[in-house]
C-alpha positions as CSV (number, residue, x, y, z in Angstrom):
1,X,49.4,91.4,101.4
2,X,52.0,88.6,100.5
3,X,54.7,89.4,98.1
4,X,54.8,87.2,95.3
5,X,58.2,86.6,92.7
6,X,59.1,89.8,91.0
7,X,57.4,89.5,87.6
8,X,54.2,88.8,88.9
9,X,54.0,91.9,90.8
10,X,54.7,93.8,87.9
11,X,51.9,92.1,86.1
12,X,53.7,90.0,83.8
13,X,51.8,87.0,81.7
14,X,54.2,84.4,81.3
15,X,53.1,80.9,78.9
16,X,52.1,78.3,80.8
17,X,52.4,75.5,78.4
18,X,51.1,75.8,74.3
19,X,48.3,78.5,73.7
20,X,48.2,79.8,78.3
21,X,48.8,82.5,79.9
22,X,49.5,83.3,83.9
23,X,47.4,86.0,85.3
24,X,48.5,87.2,88.3
25,X,45.1,85.5,90.5
26,X,42.9,83.5,89.1
27,X,40.4,85.3,87.4
28,X,42.2,85.2,83.8
29,X,40.1,88.8,82.7
30,X,41.4,92.5,84.0
31,X,40.9,93.4,87.4
32,X,38.9,96.2,87.1
33,X,36.1,94.0,84.9
34,X,36.4,91.4,87.6
35,X,35.5,93.7,90.2
36,X,32.2,94.6,88.6
37,X,31.4,91.0,87.1
38,X,31.9,89.2,90.0
39,X,29.7,91.8,92.0
40,X,27.2,91.3,89.5
41,X,27.3,88.1,89.9
42,X,26.8,87.8,93.3
43,X,23.9,90.2,93.5
44,X,22.3,88.3,90.6
45,X,22.5,84.7,92.8
46,X,21.2,87.1,95.8
47,X,18.1,87.3,93.6
48,X,17.5,84.1,92.5
49,X,18.1,82.7,95.9
50,X,15.7,85.4,97.3
51,X,18.9,86.0,99.6
52,X,19.3,89.5,100.9
53,X,22.9,91.1,100.1
54,X,23.9,92.3,103.5
55,X,23.6,89.2,105.0
56,X,26.4,87.4,102.5
57,X,29.5,86.7,104.4
58,X,31.8,89.6,103.4
59,X,34.9,87.3,103.8
60,X,34.0,85.0,101.1
61,X,33.1,87.1,98.5
62,X,36.4,89.2,98.9
63,X,38.5,85.8,98.0
64,X,35.6,84.1,96.0
65,X,36.8,83.4,92.3
66,X,35.2,81.1,89.8
67,X,35.1,77.3,91.1
68,X,35.7,78.7,94.6
69,X,32.4,77.7,96.6
70,X,30.7,81.3,97.7
71,X,28.8,81.1,101.1
72,X,25.6,83.1,101.1
73,X,23.7,83.3,103.8
74,X,19.8,83.4,104.1
75,X,17.6,85.5,106.3
76,X,16.5,82.4,108.0
77,X,20.2,81.1,108.8
78,X,20.2,78.5,106.2
79,X,23.6,78.7,104.0
80,X,24.2,78.3,100.3
81,X,27.2,77.6,98.3
82,X,27.1,77.8,94.7
83,X,29.9,76.3,92.5
84,X,31.8,77.9,89.2
85,X,34.2,75.9,87.2
86,X,37.8,77.4,87.1
87,X,39.3,77.8,84.2
88,X,41.2,75.1,83.2
89,X,44.9,74.5,81.1
90,X,46.4,78.2,82.6
91,X,48.5,78.9,86.0
92,X,46.2,80.4,88.8
93,X,47.3,82.3,91.4
94,X,44.9,81.8,94.6
95,X,44.4,82.8,97.9
96,X,43.6,80.5,100.7
97,X,39.6,81.0,102.1
98,X,40.5,79.6,105.4
99,X,43.7,81.6,105.6
100,X,44.4,84.7,103.6
101,X,47.7,85.3,104.7
102,X,48.2,81.9,102.8
103,X,48.6,82.1,98.6
104,X,49.4,79.2,96.2
105,X,49.1,78.3,92.3
106,X,46.8,76.2,90.9
107,X,46.6,74.7,87.0
108,X,43.5,72.2,86.5
109,X,44.1,70.4,82.8
110,X,42.2,70.7,80.2
111,X,40.8,67.0,80.8
112,X,39.6,68.3,84.3
113,X,40.4,67.8,87.9
114,X,37.7,65.0,88.7
115,X,40.0,62.1,90.3
116,X,42.6,63.2,88.7
117,X,46.2,62.2,90.9
118,X,47.2,65.5,92.6
119,X,51.2,66.9,92.1
120,X,52.5,69.0,94.8
121,X,55.9,71.1,93.6
122,X,57.1,72.7,96.8
123,X,60.0,75.9,96.0
124,X,63.0,76.6,97.8
125,X,64.4,79.3,99.6
126,X,64.0,81.9,96.6
127,X,60.7,81.1,96.9
128,X,60.2,80.9,93.0
129,X,56.5,79.7,93.3
130,X,55.5,80.7,89.9
131,X,58.1,79.2,88.4
132,X,57.8,75.8,89.3
133,X,53.9,76.4,88.6
134,X,55.0,77.2,84.6
135,X,57.8,74.7,84.1
136,X,55.4,71.7,85.8
137,X,52.5,72.8,83.9
138,X,53.0,71.4,81.0
139,X,53.7,68.3,82.4
140,X,50.8,68.4,84.0
141,X,49.0,68.4,81.1
142,X,50.4,65.5,79.5
143,X,50.0,63.5,82.3
144,X,46.0,64.6,82.8
145,X,47.0,65.7,86.8
146,X,46.0,68.7,89.0
147,X,49.3,71.1,89.9
148,X,49.4,72.2,93.0
149,X,52.3,74.7,94.1
150,X,52.4,76.4,97.8
151,X,53.7,79.9,98.4
152,X,55.6,79.8,101.8
153,X,56.9,83.5,102.6
154,X,59.7,84.0,104.9
155,X,57.5,85.8,107.4
156,X,55.0,83.5,107.9
157,X,57.3,80.6,107.1
158,X,60.8,81.3,107.5
159,X,61.4,77.4,108.9
160,X,58.7,75.4,106.1
161,X,62.3,73.3,104.9
162,X,61.7,71.4,108.6
163,X,58.0,71.9,108.4
164,X,57.6,74.8,110.6
165,X,59.3,74.5,114.3
166,X,57.7,76.0,117.6
167,X,58.4,79.0,117.7
168,X,60.1,79.8,113.9
169,X,56.3,80.6,112.0
170,X,53.6,78.6,111.2
171,X,53.5,74.9,110.5
172,X,54.2,74.3,107.1
173,X,52.9,70.7,107.2
174,X,49.4,71.9,108.2
175,X,48.7,74.6,106.2
176,X,49.5,72.4,103.2
177,X,47.1,70.0,104.5
178,X,44.4,73.0,104.5
179,X,45.6,74.1,100.6
180,X,45.0,70.2,99.4
181,X,41.7,70.2,101.2
182,X,40.5,73.1,99.3
183,X,41.9,72.3,96.0
184,X,40.5,68.7,96.2
185,X,37.1,70.6,96.6
186,X,37.5,72.9,94.1
187,X,39.0,70.3,91.4
188,X,37.7,66.8,92.4
189,X,41.1,65.4,92.3
190,X,42.2,62.4,94.5
191,X,43.4,63.8,97.9
192,X,44.2,61.0,100.3
193,X,47.4,60.7,98.4
194,X,49.8,63.4,96.8
195,X,52.5,63.2,95.0
196,X,55.2,65.1,96.1
197,X,58.1,66.9,95.0
198,X,60.5,69.6,96.4
199,X,63.7,71.2,95.0
200,X,67.0,72.4,97.2
201,X,64.7,73.6,100.4
202,X,61.5,72.5,98.9
203,X,63.4,69.3,99.1
204,X,64.4,69.5,102.5
205,X,60.4,69.7,103.4
206,X,59.0,67.0,100.7
207,X,61.5,64.4,102.3
208,X,60.5,65.3,105.8
209,X,56.9,65.9,105.2
210,X,56.7,62.6,103.2
211,X,58.4,61.2,106.7
212,X,56.0,62.6,109.0
213,X,53.2,62.1,107.1
214,X,54.0,58.6,105.5
215,X,50.3,57.5,104.7
216,X,49.5,60.9,102.6
217,X,52.4,60.6,100.1
218,X,52.4,58.0,97.3
219,X,55.6,58.8,96.0
220,X,58.0,61.5,96.2
221,X,60.9,63.3,94.6
222,X,63.9,64.8,96.3
223,X,66.0,67.0,94.4
224,X,69.1,68.8,95.2
225,X,68.1,69.2,99.2
226,X,70.7,71.2,100.6
227,X,71.0,68.4,104.0
228,X,68.4,65.6,105.4
229,X,66.7,64.5,108.4
230,X,68.2,60.7,108.8
231,X,66.5,57.1,109.7
232,X,68.3,57.3,113.3
233,X,66.0,57.4,116.1
234,X,68.8,58.2,118.8
235,X,69.5,61.5,117.0
236,X,66.5,64.6,117.8
237,X,64.8,65.9,115.0
238,X,65.6,67.7,112.8
239,X,69.3,65.7,112.1
240,X,67.5,62.4,112.7
241,X,63.8,61.3,114.0
242,X,64.1,61.2,117.5
243,X,61.9,63.2,119.5
244,X,61.8,67.0,119.6
245,X,60.1,69.7,121.5
246,X,60.8,71.8,118.4
247,X,58.2,69.8,116.6
248,X,55.4,68.6,118.9
249,X,52.6,66.2,118.2
250,X,54.7,64.5,115.5
251,X,55.8,61.1,115.8
252,X,58.0,59.1,112.9
253,X,57.2,55.6,111.9
254,X,60.3,54.1,109.7
255,X,58.0,51.1,108.9
256,X,55.5,53.4,107.4
257,X,57.8,56.2,105.6
258,X,60.4,53.3,104.3
259,X,57.5,51.8,102.6
260,X,56.7,55.0,100.2
261,X,59.2,55.5,97.1
262,X,61.7,58.0,97.3
263,X,63.7,59.3,93.9
264,X,66.9,61.6,94.9
265,X,68.1,63.6,91.8
266,X,71.2,65.9,91.9
267,X,73.5,68.0,89.7
268,X,76.6,66.4,89.2
269,X,78.0,70.2,89.4
270,X,76.3,70.9,92.3
271,X,79.4,71.4,94.2
272,X,78.7,75.3,95.5
273,X,78.4,75.8,99.1
274,X,76.0,78.9,98.8
275,X,73.2,78.7,100.9
276,X,74.3,75.2,101.9
277,X,74.5,74.8,106.3
278,X,77.4,74.1,107.6
279,X,79.0,73.0,110.6
280,X,81.2,70.4,112.0
281,X,78.5,68.3,113.1
282,X,76.4,68.7,110.0
283,X,79.4,67.7,107.8
284,X,80.3,65.1,110.0
285,X,76.9,63.2,109.9
286,X,75.9,63.8,106.1
287,X,79.2,65.3,104.0
288,X,80.1,68.7,103.0
289,X,78.2,69.2,99.2
290,X,75.2,68.0,98.4
291,X,76.0,65.4,96.2
292,X,77.7,63.5,99.6
293,X,74.6,64.3,101.5
294,X,72.3,62.8,99.4
295,X,74.5,59.5,98.5
296,X,74.9,59.3,102.5
297,X,70.5,59.9,103.2
298,X,70.3,56.9,100.9
299,X,72.4,55.1,101.7
300,X,71.1,54.9,105.2
301,X,67.3,55.0,104.2
302,X,68.2,51.5,102.3
303,X,70.5,50.5,105.4
304,X,67.3,51.1,107.5
305,X,64.6,49.2,104.8
306,X,67.0,46.4,105.4
307,X,66.8,46.2,108.9
308,X,63.0,46.3,108.9
309,X,63.1,43.3,106.9
310,X,61.9,45.9,103.9
311,X,62.8,46.3,100.2
312,X,65.2,49.3,99.4
313,X,62.6,51.9,97.3
314,X,64.6,54.7,97.4
315,X,66.4,55.6,94.3
316,X,69.7,58.0,93.5
317,X,70.4,59.7,90.2
318,X,73.4,61.8,89.4
319,X,72.5,64.5,86.4
320,X,75.6,65.7,84.6
321,X,75.9,69.2,83.6
322,X,73.3,70.4,86.2
323,X,74.6,72.8,89.5
324,X,72.0,74.2,92.0
325,X,69.5,75.6,89.7
326,X,65.8,74.8,89.5
327,X,65.7,76.3,85.6
328,X,68.5,74.7,84.4
329,X,67.9,71.9,86.0
330,X,64.4,71.9,84.1
331,X,65.6,72.9,80.5
332,X,68.9,71.1,80.8
333,X,68.5,67.9,82.9
334,X,65.0,66.8,82.4
335,X,64.3,67.2,85.7
336,X,59.9,67.6,84.5
337,X,60.6,64.1,83.0
338,X,62.5,62.7,85.7
339,X,60.1,63.6,88.1
340,X,57.1,62.4,86.2
341,X,58.5,59.6,85.1
342,X,59.3,58.8,88.8
343,X,55.8,59.3,90.2
344,X,53.6,58.2,87.6
345,X,55.6,55.7,84.9
346,X,56.1,56.5,81.1
347,X,53.7,59.1,79.8
348,X,50.6,58.7,77.6
349,X,49.3,60.6,75.1
350,X,47.6,63.9,76.4
351,X,44.2,63.6,75.1
352,X,41.5,63.1,77.8
353,X,40.6,59.7,77.0
354,X,44.2,58.5,77.6
355,X,44.2,60.8,80.9
356,X,40.6,58.9,81.6
357,X,42.7,55.6,81.3
358,X,45.9,56.1,83.7
359,X,43.2,57.7,86.4
360,X,41.2,54.1,85.7
361,X,44.3,52.0,86.0
362,X,45.9,53.4,89.0
363,X,49.5,54.6,89.4
364,X,52.4,51.9,88.5
365,X,53.9,49.9,90.8
366,X,57.0,51.0,92.4
367,X,59.3,48.9,90.4
368,X,58.5,50.4,87.3
369,X,58.2,53.8,88.6
370,X,61.8,53.3,90.1
371,X,63.7,51.2,87.3
372,X,65.4,54.0,85.4
373,X,67.2,55.2,88.4
374,X,70.6,53.4,88.9
375,X,71.5,51.7,91.8
376,X,72.6,53.8,94.5
377,X,75.9,51.0,94.9
378,X,76.4,50.9,91.4
379,X,77.3,54.5,91.6
380,X,78.9,53.8,94.5
381,X,81.4,50.8,93.2
382,X,82.2,53.3,89.6
383,X,83.1,56.4,92.1
384,X,80.4,58.7,90.5
């Protein structure tokens, strides 16, 4: 049983945008009635398709929720898939069908998920996945995008910030790929390229995933990461992009990851050393605070782009009055608005017609998406 956030374990319902609530599982009905109605539905489907119940896939039935593909095996060995629409405008908690130990939160806007962009937010080591899903859900609704938040537990993904190095748990990047595939199948969302965001430890994951899998990321937001992987081929991963047995079968290609627009956000008062990795080597390479490390990484990424004769497209912004708190950054530092502007451009009306127009026109240019981020060198010159 995967441990969820405390409020979720207690079965408390939270507001998820206007007029919505967050059930503790994907189905927004009482648990007892859900089990009865689901069994009745499966029996009815078996009768309709002239299937024998005892041949039904027990595991599929166990984890099936509205919107999942329920596999029902016929007597002759033929497998039939039955799809039921998932609820919209609610934060749903789901179990990955291919891995019962992996959970994630999902939000589908009222306009539906067909051909919608897929936005992913990754939590920090406090593992407040539900909070990410809750606070970002209103933005997902306004922009007409599907929101997914993976839940990386300490037991199975203790090293998810570094993508899951050998001997330190499951590979978090591969887990994300599996969840993305399932979400795309269930919702119809576009999954060729994702829009990725992370805070703190999640920002570590987000920038490393982008550097390791640049073909999978359209744009990324890196918020308050503790430390970074620098674009230095002479330094082994995870401090640089040099080869390392800790992450086999992954090669870093600067020509590719330097073409992915990224925006870095850090609170101006994020000066605490709490949960911040410190060592002589790391401090010498990157700095002693999240602000110093963010600035140095942005400078290194921009310099690397210039060496490869590419336009630097990594932006940087410090936000006044913000400490190292995801909730404070969202509620007081407008992290949600900053993130969605960086990824999708200026907001539009939230009705379905506008959402469809936005999808048909495609994402904004890198310049449009990053125009509001102050230039890093201007910040340095001003002493901020």
